[in-house]
N, C-alpha and C positions, 0 to 999 in steps of 0.2 A: 504494500500500500504506500509506503514511504517513497518508493521509486516512482510510482504513478503520480504522487503529489509533487515530487521533484520535477517530473516531466512538465507538469502544468505550470509550475513556477518558472521554469526555463522558457516555456512558450508564452509567458507574460500574462497568465491568468491573474486577476486581481487577488490581493492577499485575502480579502474577505471571502472570496469565492473558494480559494484553496482551504481556508479555515472551515468553511461549510462542508466541503468535500471530506476533509479530514475527520470532522466530527461524525458525519453520517457513516463513513466507511469504517470507522472505529466501532461504532455502534453495531453495524452489520457483522463485523469480524468477531466481536464479543458474542453476539447471538449465535453465530456459526460455531464458535468454539464451545459454547454451552451445549451444542448438539453434536459434539465430537467431530466437527469438520474443521480441519486445520490447513487444508490445501485447496486452492481454487478449483482444481480438477475434481474435488469431492463435492462441490456445490451442485445441487440438483434443483430443478424447478420447484419441487415440493418444499425444500427449505426456504427458498425465496418466497413462495406463496405463504408459508407460515409466518415468516417475518413481516410480510406486508399485511397479513390479516391482523396481526397484533397491533400494528401501527395505524391501520385505517381509522379506527374510532377517534383517534386524537389528532389526525392530520387531514388537511384539506385535500381535495382532488388534485389541485395544482402541486402541492407538496409531494403527494404520492407519485405524480408524474415525474417531478424533478428527481426524486429518489430513484425511480426506475431508470432515468437517463444516466444518473451517476453510476449505478451498478452496471448498466450496459456498457458505458464508456470504459469502466475498469476491465471488464471481460474482453472487450474488443482490443484494448491496448495490450493486455497480456497476451492475447492470441496473436496479435501482429508481431509480437516479440518472442513468440514461442516460449512464454514463461509460465503458462497456466499449470503445467504439470509439475513444475519444480519449485515454484515460489509458495511459501506458506502465507497464510493470512497475517501472520505475525512477522515482525522485522527479522532480518537475517540473524541478529543477535538474540537467539532463543533465550527466553527467560528474563529478558530485560523489561518486560511489562509494556513495551511500546508496540503499537500496531501501525 
């Protein structure tokens, strides 16, 4: 996730936007880890559906759409770099508490 955020910083995405991406993706990563998913290639549609179902009651349709865009962007970016099978949802420094 940090590499994806670094990519966006390099591409000139606003700091506020990167902060929003970071917060959301960390929330998703935590949810995934709570469901024993630690690698992107382990993420399945059912997990994303559960995550979105939990968030839907407290988030607007626009927020839900934006979150879907963020997740899709992460997966597209990883796939374009052939990273999805080897990168964990947690930083390379395992056990450091960062996502």
